[in-house]
N, C-alpha and C positions, 0 to 999 in steps of 0.2 A: 416273491418280492426281491430276494437277493440271489436267486438262481439255485437254491437248494431247498430241500424239504424240511418241514418242522420235525423235531425229534420226539415230540409228545402230541398226543391227541387228547386234550383235556376237555371236560364238559364246560358248557358256557357259564354256568354259575361259578365255577372255579376261576375261569378267566376274569369274570367281573370282580370277584373277590380279590384276586391278585392285583388288578389295576386299582381298585378302590383303596387297598392298603398302601400301594406305592404312592398314589396321589396324596393320600392323607399324610403319609410319612414325609414326602418331599414338601408338602405344604407346611407342615409343622416346623420342619428344620429351617425352611427359608423364611417363613413369617415370624415364628416365635423365637427362634434362636439366632436368626440373622446369618445363617450359613450362606456362602456363595453357592450358586447353582451347581458348580463343579462338585462340591462336597455332597450335595443331595443326590446327584446323579450317580456318583461312585458308590454311595451308600446303597442306592437302589440296585445297582449292578451286583454288589456283594450279596444282598438279600436274595436276588434272583439266582445267583450261582448256588447259594445254599439250598434254595428251593429245588433247583434242578438236580443237585446231587442227591437230595432226599428222594426225589422221584426216579432215581436211577439213571439219570442222563450223564454220560461221561463228560468230564471237564473239557476234553479235547473237542468234543462236538460243539459245546457252548462257545469255546474260544474261536473255533472256525466260523461260527455264526457272527460273532462280533467283528472278526477280521474281515469277513466278507462284506459286512455292512460298511465298515470304515473304508474298505477298498473302493467302494462305489462313490464315496464322498471325498476322496483325496483331491479331486479337482478344486473343491472349496478351500482346502488347506493351502494348496499352491496359490490360489487366487488371492488369498489374504496376504501372502508375502508381498505380492506386487502392489496391492492396495496400500500397504504400509510404506513402500518405496514411493508411490505416487503422491501420497499426502505430504511426505517430507519434501519432495521435489517441488510441489506446488507452493509450499510455504517458503522455501528458500528462494524460489524464483519470484515470489511476490504476487502470484496469481490470486491466491485467496485473500491476502490483506488488501490488495487493490480492489477486488470485488466488494469487500466490506466497506472500503473507503467511499467508493462511488454510491454504494447502496444507502449509506447513512445520509448522503446528500439529498436523497429523495424523501426523507421523513417530512410529513406534513401534519401540523397540529390539527388542521381542519378535518383531515381524514386519518386521525391518529391510529385507530384500531386497525384499519386496513393497511396503513403504513407498517405497523408492527407485524401483521400477518405476512405481507408481501416481502418485507426485508428478511424476516426469519426464514421464509421459504427459500430465498436466494442463498442466505448464509448456510442454511441446513444442507442444501445441495452441494455447496462449496466445500464444507468440511465433513459431511457425511455422518454427523453425530447430533442427534436431537438433544441429548443431555448437555453436551458442550454448548450448543446454541442457546439453550435455556439458561445455563449457568453464567453465560457471558453477555451475549446480546440481549437475552431475555431480562437479565438483571438490569441492564442499562435502560431498557424500555420501562421497567417497573419504576425506576428513578424518574424517568421522564413523565410517567403517568402521575406521579405525585406532584411534579412541578406544574403539569397542565391541569390538575384536578380531575383526571380521568378515573373511571371506575377500575379498581384493582383487579376484580374478578374477570371483567371483560378484557382487560389488557392481558392477563395471564392466559385466558382462553385463546386470544389471538396469537400469542407467542407460542403456545403449545401446538396450535393448529399448523402454524408455519413451520415450526421446527420438525414436526413429524411428517409434513409433506416433503420437506427437504431430505429427511432421513430415508423416507420411503423411495424417493426417486433418484437418490444419489448413487452412482457406481462405487463411491467410497464407503458406503454404509455396510456395516457388518450384517445387519438383519436382512438387507436386500441380497447380499451375497449368499447368506444361509438359505433363504427362501428359494433362490434359483438353484443352488447346488443340491439341496435336499431332494428335489424332483428331477435333477439332471438336465437342466436347460441352460442356454447361454445367458449370461448376466444381462446383456443389452436387450436380448429378446424378452426377458422378463420385465425389464423396465418399460419397453415399448408397449407391451401388453397391459401393464398396469395403468397406462394413460386412459384406457377406456372408463375406468372408475375414478381415477385420481384427478384427472382434469375437470370433469363435471363437478366433483366434490369441491375442488379448489374454486371454481367459478361461482358455485352456489354460496360457498362460505364467504367469498369476497363480496357478493351482492348483499348477503345478510349483514356483514360488517359495515358496508357503506350505507345501507338504507334502513336497517332495523335498529342498530345500536345508536344511542344518542350522540349528538355532536359534542366535541370537546373544544372548549375555548382556547384560543391561541395564547400561548405563554412563551416564556423564554426558551430558546433553543441552545442554552448553554451546555447541557449534557451532551447533545449531539455534536456540537462544535468541539468540545473537549475530547470526545471519543475520536473524532476524525483527526484532530491535531496530533493525538498520541499515535494513531496509526501512521500518519505521515512522518512522524518523528522516527519511526523505526527504520526508515530508509528503504522500505520494501514496496512502497506504493509507486508504481510506474504504469503508464498506459500500455506499454509493450508487454508487460507481464501477463496480460490477458490472452496473449497468443496461444500458449499451451492449452488453455481452456477451450478456445475456439477450435483447436486441432482435435481435442478430445470429442467435442460435439460433432464435428464433421465425420470423424472415424466411426462414431456410434451410429450416425445416420447412414453411413455406408455399410453398416453391418459388419464391420471388421471385428474379428475375435477380440473379446474383452482384454485378454492378457496382452495381445499384440498391440492393441490400442493404448493400453496403459504404458507399455514399454516405450512406444513412440512418444507419448506425452511426457514421460519422465526425461527422455533424451532432449526434447524441446525445452522443457523447464530448466534442465541443467544448463543448456546453452544460454538461456535468458539470464540465469543466475550470474554469469560472468560479465554481464553488462553493468551490474551495480555492486558486485563483490567479487573477491578472488579467493575462495576457499581452497585449501590444498587437499590432497588426497586423504590425509589423516582426518581432517575436519569433515570431509564428505562421508567417510566411513562411519564416523560417530553419528552424524545426522541421519544417515540412512538406516542405521541400526537402532539408535535410541531416540530418534525423532529430532526435528529441527528445534534448536534452542536459541532464543533471542537474548543476546547479552544486554544488560542494562536494566534499569528499573522503569518498566512501563506499566505497572499495575496489572489490571485485568486484561488489558490489551496484550501484554506479554504472555499471559497464560493462554490466551486465545490462539495466538499464532505459534506457540511452541507445541507442536503436535507431530504425529506421524511416526514412521520408523517401523522396522520389523518387530521390535519389542512390543509395540502397542497392539500388535495383532495376536500375541500369544494367548491372551484371555479368550478371544473368540475362537481361535484355532483349537484350543484344548476343549472348549465346550462343544464344538462341532464333533470332534473325535469321540468324546464321551457320550454325547447325545445319540450319535449313530450307533455306537456300541450298544447302548441301551435298547435302541430299536431293533438291532439285529438279534439281541438276546431274547427280547419279547417275542420275536417271530420264531426263533429256534425252539423256544419252549412251548410254542403253540398258542400263546396268549392272543396275539393279534389275529391269527387265522380264526380262532374261536369267536372273537368279537365280530370279525367281519362276517362270519357265517350267521351269527345272530342277527346282524343288521342287513343281511342279504336281501330279505324280502322287502325291506324298506328302501334300500338304495338302488332303485330301479330307474331313476330319472336324473337328469343333470341338476334340476332344482333341489331334489332331495339330497343329492351328494353335496352340493354347495352348502345347503343348510347344515348338514352334518359336520362338514369341515369347519364352518363358521362357529357352530355351537361348541364344538370341541375346543377350538382355539380360544374362544371367549371363556369357556369353562375353566381351562387351564390358567388363563390370566386371573380369573376371579378366585379360583381355589388356591393357586400357588403363587400368583403374582409375578410370574417370570415370562417375558416375551420370547426368550430364546426357546424355552421348553414348549411354549404354545406353538411355535413354528415347527420344531423338530419332531415332537410327538405326533402332531396332527399330520404333518407331511408324510412321515413313515407309515402311519396307520392307513391313510386314504389313497396313497399312490396306486396300489393295485386296483382300487375301486374305479379310478379314472381310466385305467387301462381296460378294465372290463366293459365300461360304458362307451369306450371309443373316444373319450375326450382327451384333448391334448393336455399334457402336464402343465403347460403355461397357465391354464385355467386354475389349477390347484395352487400354484405358487402365488398367483394374484390374490386368491381368497385367503391364503395364509397371512399375507401382509394386511389385507383389508380387515381381517377379524383378529389378527394376532398382534402385529407390530403397533398399530395405531390405537388399539384398545387399552393397552397396558397403562398409559398415563391417566386413564379414566377410572382406574381402580385405586382407591385410597391406600391400600396396604401393599400395593405392588412396588417393585423396584423403582420404576419410573415415577409412579405417583408419589412415593415418599420423598424421592430426591427432588422432584420439581416443586412440591409444596414447600419444602425447606428452602430451596434456592430462591424461589419467587416470593415466599412469605404469604402464600395464598392457599387455603385448604382445597383439596381436590374437589370436594362436593360443591364449592362455590364457583370454580372455573369450569366445571364439567359441562353445564348447559351452553357455555359460550365457546367450547372447543368444537365448533361446528364441523370442521373437516374430519375429525376423528370418527364421530359417529355417522357422518354422511357416507364415509367409505363403506362401513358395514351395511348400511341400508341399501346402497347402490349395488354392492356385490350380491346381496340376496335377491334384489330385484332382477338383475341381469341373469342370475342363476335360474330363477323360476320362469322367466320369459324366454331365455335362450339368447338374448341379445349379446353380442360381442363374444359369445362362446365359440371356440374353434375346436374342430374335431381332427383326429389324426388323418 
């Protein structure tokens, strides 16, 4: 997997025991004690180092394994630096606030659930964060649902579906970047390939919300008007501010390298910024490092548009480094090779490989409740399987998102599930049936895996 051999040849039962103990330990620390995943991963690394020393493995060998794994993932670490710069630039240039302003003009009481789904999809792509979308735009829709007399669980399901569609398809999303980098493919290549499952899931979800869910009586649009007026009052809403977004889309369609596309978009957004404001170099430095900060009291709108910066990426970058270190250590100690050998007789077809990746990703989400770990652990484990079967790694990264990223909000004790249920005031179990997009992605990725549709080979 990482270009070197395992230093231990352990029996399969021992490999299963090590993994079971690690999963149980990480699950307990994350679920019961509230640890951040960083602490759980570093604790697992310490335990594995102790295990390796007891088995006679030199520390230098284990360290080389971790360094080798991280070395292959440094592209992701660099990528997230540029994502932080891009978010700040799109905020200060007004691209994201303008997109939200026009989006809220499309809200229709008659098609309320679909409106919530569609707008959260757009905002999710724009800001690249499902949790931020739920905590801001989603909360606004919950207020509108109360005013319109709409069902709270159905509204929450629409919000979650849209937010995670946006998170999944946004080049600004950390999970999207992690899924692409963990298997070593270009970010935009990963996003394009996800369209095979994501677009059908979005269209089916839209149809269900339009024709299956009940109508909502028309009510006052005061919440929408107030939200739009506050956005406009920021001074960031301008039609020309959408030009950097258009450039980013064009560059993505032209298959320009992700980092190059981001840098060109940042330059364009920076130029647009000076049409409506004149920040000096000191201010730009603060915004690009700590994120764009909107001065003044704009309530939730102010929180929504105050985002980005290098600092905002540190959480994701450190978890990528730790996660890859854990994967490299598991490989060096012979744990992953032993597990793969045990499953070798089963993993003989694309369908079985897809099912195994999906089952592992869902299992990590259910047992540990962490979407980052579901992507990192599953990606590191099954990458060599896809090589053996001659399947392109883009198939693996797509399944990681379809069964990892979008399933996390459906688990009541997961990070996303707990956050969203508190932010929207709706229990996970009640909105789960209406989060159509999330479980449709899992169904479609399994269907395509067993039929071979849309799967690409090397």
